[in-house]
C-alpha positions as CSV (number, residue, x, y, z in Angstrom):
1,M,24.7,-20.5,-0.4
2,A,25.3,-16.9,-0.5
3,M,25.7,-17.4,-5.0
4,A,22.3,-18.8,-4.7
5,M,20.7,-16.0,-3.1
6,A,22.1,-13.3,-5.1
7,M,21.2,-15.3,-8.3
8,A,17.7,-16.0,-6.7
9,M,18.0,-12.0,-6.7
10,A,18.8,-11.4,-9.8
11,M,16.0,-13.1,-11.1
12,A,13.9,-11.5,-9.1
13,M,14.7,-8.7,-10.0
14,A,14.2,-9.5,-14.0
15,M,11.0,-10.1,-13.5
16,V,10.3,-6.8,-12.7
17,Q,12.4,-5.1,-15.5
18,M,10.5,-7.8,-17.6
19,V,7.0,-6.4,-15.8
20,L,8.2,-2.7,-16.2
21,E,9.7,-3.2,-20.1
22,R,5.8,-4.9,-20.9
23,A,3.9,-2.6,-18.9
24,G,5.1,0.3,-21.3
25,R,4.4,-1.9,-24.3
26,R,1.0,-2.5,-23.3
27,A,0.1,1.0,-22.4
28,C,0.5,1.8,-26.4
29,A,-0.4,-1.3,-27.9
30,E,-4.0,-0.1,-25.8
31,R,-4.1,3.1,-27.4
32,K,-3.3,1.3,-30.1
33,G,0.6,3.1,-31.4
34,A,-1.0,6.4,-30.5
35,C,2.2,6.6,-27.6
36,S,4.5,9.7,-28.9
37,A,7.7,8.9,-29.0
38,P,8.7,11.5,-26.0
39,R,5.2,9.7,-23.7
40,F,6.9,6.1,-24.7
41,R,10.2,7.2,-23.6
42,E,8.6,8.1,-20.5
43,R,6.9,4.9,-19.9
44,S,9.0,2.5,-21.0
45,S,12.5,3.9,-21.5
46,G,13.1,6.8,-19.9
47,R,16.2,7.6,-18.9
48,S,15.0,9.0,-15.3
49,R,13.1,5.1,-15.0
50,Q,16.1,3.4,-15.6
51,A,18.5,4.6,-13.3
52,S,15.9,4.4,-10.9
53,V,15.1,1.1,-11.1
54,S,18.6,-0.4,-12.2
55,L,19.7,1.5,-9.3
56,L,17.2,-0.4,-7.4
57,G,18.1,-3.5,-8.4
58,F,21.7,-3.0,-8.0
59,S,21.1,-2.3,-4.4
60,L,18.8,-5.0,-3.6
61,L,20.4,-7.3,-5.7
62,C,23.8,-5.9,-3.1
63,M,21.6,-6.7,-0.2
64,G,20.7,-10.0,-1.7
65,V,24.7,-11.3,-0.7
66,P,23.8,-12.0,3.1
67,A,27.0,-11.7,5.9
68,H,25.4,-14.9,7.1
69,A,23.6,-16.9,5.5
70,E,21.6,-19.2,7.2
71,N,19.2,-15.8,8.6
72,W,17.9,-15.9,4.9
73,R,14.8,-17.5,3.4
74,I,14.1,-18.2,0.1
75,T,10.5,-19.8,-0.6
76,P,9.0,-20.5,-4.2
77,T,5.3,-21.0,-4.2
78,L,2.6,-22.1,-6.7
79,A,-1.3,-21.6,-6.2
80,V,-3.9,-22.7,-8.9
81,T,-6.7,-21.3,-8.1
82,E,-10.1,-22.1,-9.8
83,T,-13.3,-19.5,-9.6
84,L,-16.8,-19.7,-11.0
85,T,-18.5,-16.9,-11.7
86,D,-21.9,-15.4,-12.8
87,N,-20.5,-12.1,-13.4
88,V,-17.1,-11.7,-15.2
89,F,-17.2,-8.3,-16.0
90,L,-19.5,-7.1,-13.1
91,T,-22.0,-5.5,-15.2
92,A,-25.9,-4.7,-13.6
93,S,-27.0,-6.1,-17.2
94,D,-25.9,-9.2,-19.9
95,K,-24.0,-11.0,-17.3
96,K,-21.6,-13.8,-18.3
97,H,-20.3,-16.3,-16.6
98,S,-17.1,-17.6,-16.6
99,L,-14.7,-20.3,-15.1
100,V,-11.5,-18.6,-14.6
101,T,-8.2,-20.7,-14.1
102,A,-5.7,-18.6,-12.0
103,I,-1.8,-20.0,-11.7
104,T,0.9,-18.3,-9.6
105,P,4.2,-18.9,-9.0
106,G,6.1,-16.9,-6.7
107,I,9.1,-16.2,-4.5
108,A,9.7,-15.0,-1.3
109,I,12.9,-13.8,0.1
110,D,12.6,-12.8,4.6
111,G,16.1,-12.4,5.8
112,K,18.3,-10.2,7.5
113,G,22.3,-10.1,7.4
114,A,24.9,-8.2,9.5
115,R,24.9,-5.0,7.5
116,A,21.9,-5.9,5.3
117,S,18.2,-7.0,5.2
118,L,16.2,-7.9,2.4
119,R,11.9,-8.7,2.4
120,L,10.6,-9.5,-0.5
121,S,7.5,-11.0,-1.5
122,Y,7.0,-11.5,-6.3
123,T,4.2,-13.4,-7.7
124,L,2.9,-13.4,-11.8
125,T,-0.8,-14.6,-11.8
126,G,-2.2,-16.0,-15.1
127,Q,-5.4,-16.5,-15.7
128,F,-7.2,-18.0,-18.1
129,Y,-10.9,-18.5,-19.0
130,S,-13.7,-20.2,-20.1
131,P,-15.8,-19.4,-22.5
132,N,-12.8,-17.2,-23.5
133,Y,-15.1,-14.2,-24.3
134,S,-14.2,-12.3,-28.1
135,D,-13.9,-8.5,-28.3
136,T,-17.7,-9.7,-30.1
137,D,-18.9,-11.1,-27.0
138,R,-18.0,-8.0,-24.6
139,L,-20.3,-4.9,-23.9
140,P,-18.9,-1.6,-25.5
141,G,-16.1,-0.2,-23.2
142,Q,-15.1,-3.3,-21.7
143,K,-11.7,-5.1,-21.4
144,S,-11.4,-8.5,-23.3
145,A,-11.8,-12.1,-21.0
146,S,-9.1,-13.4,-23.0
147,N,-5.9,-14.8,-21.1
148,S,-4.1,-12.4,-19.2
149,H,-1.4,-11.9,-16.2
150,Q,-1.5,-9.9,-13.4
151,N,1.7,-8.7,-11.2
152,A,2.1,-8.2,-7.7
153,L,5.3,-7.0,-5.7
154,T,6.3,-6.1,-2.5
155,A,10.3,-5.4,-2.3
156,V,12.1,-3.4,1.0
157,G,15.9,-4.3,1.3
158,M,18.2,-2.2,3.5
159,L,22.1,-2.2,3.2
160,E,24.6,-0.6,5.6
161,A,27.1,0.7,2.7
162,I,29.3,2.4,5.7
163,E,29.6,1.3,9.1
164,D,27.4,3.5,11.7
165,W,26.9,6.0,8.8
166,L,25.6,5.0,5.3
167,F,22.8,3.4,5.1
168,I,20.5,2.6,1.8
169,E,16.9,1.9,1.5
170,A,15.6,0.2,-2.1
171,T,11.1,-0.4,-2.0
172,G,9.3,-1.5,-4.7
173,T,5.2,-2.1,-5.0
174,I,3.1,-3.6,-8.1
175,S,-0.7,-3.8,-7.8
176,Q,-3.5,-3.2,-8.5
177,Q,-4.9,0.5,-7.9
178,Y,-8.7,2.3,-9.3
179,L,-8.7,4.4,-11.5
180,S,-12.2,6.5,-10.0
181,A,-14.1,6.4,-6.8
182,F,-16.9,6.1,-8.1
183,G,-16.0,3.5,-10.9
184,T,-16.5,-0.4,-10.1
185,V,-15.6,-2.2,-7.0
186,S,-13.5,-5.5,-7.1
187,P,-14.4,-8.9,-5.5
188,S,-12.3,-9.6,-1.8
189,N,-9.7,-11.5,-3.9
190,G,-11.3,-10.5,-7.4
191,N,-8.6,-11.0,-9.7
192,A,-11.1,-13.0,-11.8
193,N,-13.0,-11.0,-13.2
194,V,-12.5,-8.2,-15.6
195,N,-12.6,-4.6,-14.3
196,N,-11.9,-1.7,-16.7
197,N,-11.9,0.3,-13.1
198,Q,-8.8,-1.2,-12.0
199,T,-5.0,-1.1,-13.2
200,E,-1.5,-2.1,-12.7
201,T,0.6,0.3,-11.0
202,S,4.1,0.5,-9.6
203,S,6.1,2.2,-7.8
204,Y,9.7,2.7,-6.4
205,S,12.3,4.1,-4.5
206,I,15.9,4.6,-3.5
207,S,17.0,6.2,-0.5
208,P,20.6,6.8,0.2
209,H,20.7,8.6,3.7
210,I,23.9,8.7,6.7
211,K,23.2,9.6,9.7
212,G,25.6,10.1,13.3
213,K,27.0,11.9,17.0
214,L,27.6,15.7,16.1
215,F,29.8,16.4,19.5
216,S,28.2,15.2,23.0
217,S,25.1,16.5,22.6
218,A,23.5,16.3,19.4
219,E,23.1,13.9,16.4
220,Y,22.3,14.1,12.1
221,L,20.6,12.8,9.7
222,L,20.1,13.7,5.4
223,S,18.5,11.7,3.2
224,Y,17.3,12.1,-0.5
225,R,14.9,9.5,-1.7
226,A,13.6,9.5,-5.7
227,T,10.3,7.4,-6.3
228,V,9.2,7.2,-9.4
229,T,5.1,6.0,-9.8
230,S,3.1,4.5,-13.3
231,S,0.4,3.0,-13.7
232,Q,-0.4,0.9,-17.0
233,S,-3.4,3.3,-18.0
234,G,-3.1,6.5,-20.1
235,L,-6.5,8.4,-17.8
236,V,-3.6,9.2,-14.8
237,S,-0.2,11.0,-14.7
238,D,3.3,8.9,-14.0
239,T,5.2,10.8,-11.6
240,T,8.2,10.9,-9.9
241,A,9.3,12.5,-6.6
242,S,12.4,13.8,-4.9
243,E,13.0,14.6,-1.6
244,W,15.8,16.1,0.8
245,L,15.1,16.0,3.9
246,G,17.7,16.6,7.2
247,K,17.2,16.6,10.8
248,L,19.2,18.2,13.4
249,N,18.1,17.6,17.1
250,G,20.0,17.3,20.8
251,S,19.7,18.1,24.4
252,T,20.2,20.8,26.9
253,R,22.3,21.2,29.9
254,W,18.4,20.5,31.2
255,S,18.0,17.2,31.1
256,A,14.6,17.6,30.6
257,L,14.8,19.6,27.5
258,G,15.6,19.1,24.4
259,W,15.6,20.7,20.9
260,A,15.0,20.0,16.6
261,L,16.0,21.5,13.7
262,D,14.0,20.5,10.6
263,A,14.7,21.2,6.7
264,S,12.5,19.3,3.7
265,R,12.2,20.4,0.1
266,L,9.9,17.7,-2.1
267,T,9.6,18.1,-5.7
268,S,6.6,16.1,-7.2
269,N,5.7,16.1,-11.4
270,Y,3.2,15.4,-12.6
271,Q,2.3,15.1,-16.2
272,R,1.3,18.5,-16.7
273,R,2.6,20.6,-13.5
274,D,5.2,20.3,-11.4
275,Y,5.4,21.0,-7.4
276,E,7.7,22.4,-5.2
277,D,7.5,22.3,-1.2
278,T,9.8,23.5,0.9
279,K,9.6,23.8,4.9
280,Y,12.4,25.0,7.6
281,Q,10.9,23.7,11.4
282,L,12.7,24.4,14.6
283,S,11.2,22.5,18.0
284,L,11.4,22.3,21.5
285,L,10.5,19.6,23.4
286,Y,9.9,19.1,27.1
287,R,9.4,15.7,29.1
288,I,7.0,16.2,32.2
289,N,7.9,13.1,33.8
290,P,8.4,9.3,32.2
291,Q,4.6,9.2,30.3
292,I,4.4,12.8,28.6
293,Q,6.4,14.8,26.8
294,V,5.5,17.8,25.2
295,S,6.6,19.5,22.0
296,M,6.0,23.1,20.9
297,F,7.0,24.5,17.1
298,G,7.3,27.2,14.5
299,G,8.7,28.0,11.1
300,Q,7.8,28.5,7.0
301,E,6.8,27.2,5.0
302,S,6.9,27.4,0.8
303,Q,4.9,25.6,-1.6
304,N,3.1,26.0,-4.9
305,Y,0.0,23.5,-4.5
306,V,-2.6,26.3,-4.6
307,S,-1.0,28.7,-7.4
308,L,2.0,28.1,-10.0
309,N,3.6,31.6,-7.6
310,Q,5.4,29.7,-4.0
311,E,3.6,31.5,-1.8
312,T,5.7,31.5,2.5
313,H,3.9,31.0,4.9
314,T,4.4,30.3,8.7
315,T,3.8,27.2,10.6
316,H,3.4,27.0,14.2
317,G,1.8,23.7,16.1
318,F,1.8,21.6,19.5
319,G,2.2,18.1,20.4
320,F,2.6,15.5,23.3
321,V,3.4,12.0,23.6
322,W,1.3,10.2,26.3
323,T,2.8,5.9,27.5
324,P,0.8,5.6,30.5
325,G,2.4,1.8,30.4
326,P,3.8,-0.8,28.2
327,R,0.5,-1.7,26.8
328,T,-0.9,1.8,25.8
329,E,0.5,4.6,23.7
330,L,-1.1,8.1,22.4
331,S,0.5,10.9,20.7
332,A,-0.7,13.9,18.8
333,T,0.8,17.2,16.7
334,N,-1.7,19.7,15.6
335,N,0.2,22.4,13.0
336,K,-1.2,25.8,11.2
337,R,-0.1,25.8,7.6
338,F,-1.4,26.8,4.6
339,F,-4.2,24.5,3.9
340,G,-5.2,25.0,7.8
341,N,-5.2,23.1,10.6
342,G,-2.8,20.1,9.9
343,Y,-2.9,16.4,12.2
344,D,-2.0,13.4,13.0
345,V,-2.8,11.4,16.0
346,K,-2.1,7.5,17.2
347,F,-3.4,5.6,19.8
348,H,-2.4,1.9,20.2
349,H,-3.3,-0.2,23.1
350,R,-2.8,-3.8,24.2
351,M,-4.8,-6.2,26.3
352,S,-4.0,-9.6,26.9
353,R,-5.6,-11.1,23.9
354,S,-6.5,-8.1,21.7
355,M,-5.3,-5.3,20.5
356,I,-7.3,-1.5,19.7
357,T,-5.3,1.1,17.3
358,Y,-6.9,4.6,16.1
359,T,-5.3,6.6,13.7
360,A,-5.6,10.0,12.4
361,S,-4.3,12.5,10.4
362,R,-4.9,15.9,7.8
363,N,-2.0,16.1,5.3
364,I,-1.2,16.4,1.6
365,S,-1.4,13.6,-0.1
366,A,0.2,11.8,-3.6
367,H,-1.4,8.6,-4.2
368,P,-3.4,6.5,-2.2
369,P,-2.1,3.8,0.5
370,G,-2.0,0.4,-1.6
371,V,0.3,2.6,-3.8
372,G,4.0,2.3,-2.4
373,N,3.4,0.6,0.8
374,T,5.5,-2.4,1.6
375,G,4.4,-2.9,5.2
376,Q,3.1,-6.7,6.2
377,G,-1.0,-5.4,6.6
378,S,-3.1,-3.9,9.5
379,N,-3.9,-7.6,10.7
380,Y,-0.6,-8.7,9.9
381,D,1.4,-6.4,12.9
382,A,-2.3,-6.6,15.2
383,Y,-1.7,-10.0,15.8
384,Y,2.6,-9.7,16.1
385,A,2.0,-7.6,18.8
386,I,-0.6,-9.7,20.6
387,I,1.9,-13.4,19.8
388,A,5.1,-11.0,20.8
389,A,3.8,-10.2,23.9
390,N,2.7,-13.0,25.1
391,N,5.7,-15.1,24.0
392,P,8.2,-12.7,25.2
393,G,11.6,-15.4,24.9
394,A,10.2,-15.6,21.5
395,S,12.7,-14.6,18.4
396,P,11.3,-12.5,15.7
397,E,11.9,-15.2,13.4
398,S,9.7,-18.3,15.2
399,I,7.2,-15.0,16.0
400,R,6.3,-14.4,12.8
401,A,5.8,-17.8,11.5
402,Q,3.1,-18.3,14.8
403,V,1.6,-15.1,13.1
404,S,1.3,-16.2,9.4
405,Q,0.0,-19.6,11.1
406,V,-3.0,-17.7,12.4
407,L,-3.8,-15.7,9.3
408,Q,-3.5,-18.7,6.5
409,G,-4.9,-21.3,9.2
410,R,-8.4,-18.8,10.0
411,G,-8.5,-17.3,6.7
412,I,-7.4,-13.5,7.7
413,P,-5.8,-12.0,5.0
414,A,-2.8,-9.5,6.5
415,D,-4.0,-6.4,5.0
416,G,-7.0,-5.2,6.7
417,T,-7.3,-2.2,4.0
418,V,-11.0,-2.0,3.5
419,V,-11.6,1.7,1.4
420,N,-8.8,0.6,-1.3
421,G,-8.3,4.7,-3.0
422,Y,-8.2,5.4,-6.3
423,L,-5.4,7.5,-8.9
424,T,-5.2,11.3,-9.3
425,N,-3.5,13.7,-11.2
426,R,-2.6,16.1,-8.7
427,P,-1.9,16.1,-5.2
428,S,-4.7,16.5,-2.6
429,L,-5.7,17.5,0.7
430,Q,-6.5,14.1,2.7
431,E,-8.3,14.0,5.9
432,S,-8.3,10.5,7.1
433,Q,-8.8,8.5,10.7
434,Q,-9.0,4.1,11.0
435,L,-10.2,1.8,13.3
436,S,-8.0,-1.3,14.2
437,L,-9.2,-4.4,16.6
438,A,-7.7,-7.8,17.0
439,L,-9.2,-10.3,18.8
440,L,-7.2,-13.8,19.0
441,G,-8.6,-17.2,21.0
442,V,-7.5,-20.5,21.5
443,R,-10.3,-21.0,18.3
444,N,-11.7,-18.0,17.8
445,S,-10.5,-14.9,16.2
446,V,-12.5,-11.7,15.0
447,T,-10.9,-8.3,13.3
448,L,-12.9,-5.2,12.4
449,N,-11.1,-2.3,10.1
450,A,-13.4,0.6,10.0
451,T,-12.1,3.8,7.5
452,E,-12.9,7.3,6.5
453,S,-11.2,9.9,3.7
454,K,-11.8,12.4,2.5
455,Q,-9.7,14.4,0.0
456,Q,-9.5,17.3,-1.7
457,P,-7.9,18.4,-4.7
458,L,-4.8,20.8,-4.9
459,G,-4.6,23.3,-7.9
460,L,-5.8,22.7,-11.4
461,V,-4.6,20.6,-13.9
462,N,-5.3,21.8,-17.2
463,G,-6.0,18.9,-20.0
464,L,-6.3,16.5,-17.7
465,T,-10.0,15.3,-16.1
466,D,-10.6,13.0,-13.0
467,D,-12.7,12.8,-10.1
468,F,-12.4,16.0,-8.1
469,S,-13.3,17.7,-12.4
470,L,-16.5,16.3,-11.3
471,A,-16.7,16.5,-7.7
472,N,-15.1,19.0,-4.8
473,Q,-15.1,16.7,-1.7
474,I,-14.6,12.7,-2.1
475,T,-15.5,10.9,1.0
476,Q,-14.4,7.9,1.1
477,R,-16.3,5.0,4.0
478,G,-16.1,1.7,4.5
479,F,-15.7,-1.4,7.6
480,G,-14.5,-4.9,7.5
481,I,-15.1,-7.3,10.1
482,I,-14.1,-11.6,10.2
483,W,-14.5,-13.8,12.2
484,G,-11.9,-17.1,12.2
485,H,-12.6,-20.5,13.8
486,Q,-10.2,-23.3,14.1
487,L,-12.6,-25.7,13.3
488,S,-9.5,-28.7,13.9
489,G,-5.9,-28.5,13.4
490,L,-5.6,-28.7,10.4
491,S,-9.4,-26.8,9.4
492,S,-10.8,-23.8,10.4
493,L,-13.9,-21.7,8.5
494,S,-13.7,-17.9,8.2
495,L,-16.5,-15.5,7.6
496,S,-16.1,-11.9,6.4
497,L,-18.6,-8.8,5.5
498,N,-17.6,-6.0,3.9
499,Q,-18.3,-2.6,2.6
500,Q,-16.8,0.6,0.8
501,R,-19.1,3.3,0.0
502,S,-17.5,6.6,-2.1
503,I,-20.0,10.2,-1.5
504,S,-19.5,13.2,-4.5
505,A,-20.3,16.3,-1.9
506,R,-21.9,17.8,-4.9
507,S,-25.2,17.2,-4.9
508,G,-27.4,15.2,-7.6
509,Q,-24.9,12.7,-8.3
510,S,-25.3,9.5,-7.4
511,D,-22.8,8.1,-5.3
512,T,-21.6,4.0,-5.0
513,R,-21.8,1.6,-2.3
514,T,-20.2,-2.9,-2.4
515,Q,-21.0,-5.0,0.1
516,G,-19.2,-8.2,0.2
517,A,-20.4,-11.5,1.5
518,Y,-17.4,-14.0,2.0
519,L,-17.5,-18.4,2.9
520,L,-14.3,-19.4,3.1
521,L,-13.0,-23.5,4.1
522,T,-9.0,-23.5,4.7
523,T,-7.8,-27.3,5.7
524,R,-4.0,-27.9,5.6
525,I,-2.8,-31.2,3.6
526,S,0.6,-31.3,4.3
527,P,3.2,-28.9,6.4
528,K,3.4,-27.1,3.0
529,T,0.5,-27.4,0.9
530,Q,-2.9,-25.9,1.8
531,A,-6.1,-25.9,-0.2
532,N,-9.6,-23.9,0.7
533,I,-12.8,-24.4,-0.7
534,G,-15.0,-20.4,-0.4
535,A,-17.9,-18.9,-1.6
536,R,-19.3,-14.7,-2.2
537,R,-21.6,-12.7,-2.9
538,V,-21.3,-9.1,-4.1
539,V,-23.9,-6.3,-4.4
540,S,-22.6,-3.0,-5.9
541,D,-25.2,0.2,-6.2
542,G,-25.4,3.5,-7.5
543,G,-24.3,5.3,-10.9
544,A,-20.8,6.6,-12.1
545,I,-19.7,9.9,-12.2
546,S,-15.9,9.1,-13.0
547,S,-13.9,10.6,-15.8
548,A,-13.2,6.3,-16.2
549,G,-17.3,6.7,-17.6
550,V,-18.0,3.2,-15.7
551,G,-21.0,1.6,-14.8
552,A,-20.4,0.6,-11.3
553,G,-23.8,-0.9,-10.0
554,Y,-23.8,-5.2,-10.3
555,T,-24.7,-8.7,-8.2
556,E,-22.4,-11.6,-8.8
557,N,-22.1,-14.5,-7.3
558,A,-19.3,-16.5,-7.3
559,L,-17.4,-20.0,-6.0
560,T,-13.5,-19.9,-5.4
561,G,-11.2,-23.6,-4.8
562,T,-7.3,-23.1,-4.4
563,L,-4.3,-24.8,-3.6
564,S,-0.8,-24.1,-3.1
565,H,2.3,-24.7,-1.7
566,S,5.4,-23.9,-0.8
567,F,8.3,-25.4,-1.7
């Protein structure tokens, strides 16, 4: 069993390595051989990337050999989807219909051993278009609707290399990301459409860290994380980042009073610019009672986000955590930094069959939420909390199985993201807030997600343009609501409505708004086989002001049908 799992892990990482090599070759092919030697090495065979990916593959392969094989589950999957769309290129005029066949083999690995754990999901979708539009059939600037493929990967693994001291974490993602906030937005689950505003993006990280106790009243943590992010588009920079983090915290002779020392250094490299941010901070924490803890902190930060030279500023702030009961928690921090006030607010409240969550933050951001995100998704997390609370004696494996049954059986996506973000060529100051609500009834379920995100650029990048070159601040707002109804023990019906809007801060420039309505009927044919049929209508309006030069307005109607099987 252990040998089979190791072989499966090796196959999975080989697929990932193949994807990276194809990405580099395709990037050069799209520019018709215009890749300079250094640029091509950076994209496909640079030493830094090879080292990162090889280290990631080695770590995950080691994690794939479990100490207790019975706790590991490997599930191959296969899905076939037919999509009949009246606007395969998502254009405002000269719409072209197409019947798209998508064949998606995949593998899922989920397990936990005595000192290792791994959660991995990888799929490769091959798309076959009929008719197969040639270069003469499509509009200028459009990608070809010829047979193609898309990769999707989410992987996170942890290895306890030395018991209770040295740990190694590795993550990897491959996803479709938008190039511009003002370009075309694809329909939800609309991988069949051809969209020039999307590109395949990969992100990998490796993070060793040590932790332990110092004397009898202090704990220490020292970690390092290396990350490499790349896309298949030449419009955005590949990035690499390395971060050192050290933390020392302890108690005092007064049991209610604690302290912490933090130090960090983050260096990030874009195509034309290097950034460095170093911080030191001392914190004091005081627990007023079992429900309330307050904190104060101060320190120093040195960075070159807004200047070519390092600038040093003092930082200070406060925070609190309020936990009135096991169902409710509110935490907030506010700090003064070089860009003004930064904050982080988190609130969640659980009732017997529902969960409400609110988050808000203002901080530096390097990538949109989808890049490097290895979480299960907001809808998954909400239903996990509800089901776990109502089944206190259930094992984690049993709870995960029930959550998957609810999500798949009622046509609810695990990820409730309604604003996907977009790739940029520089760090940005991001202010965001998100509200999520999940209701789980006996036969009905409702999920609601609403998000607002505001981004401003930090610094200038000579020679490169992006949306920030055209709009100083970009605001994205979106919401999505999904109603699911259990028709029988085997079938369910779901209806979802969503909207995403991108707004430019400059007057006289067009905004974009995309709205969609989706109806899905799902039925289980056997314990491992599921089928669904669906219909959608999507309406998008607005003008394009993006560097990608892609129009955003279109309407699309489509019928879909999917047959999926897990082995």
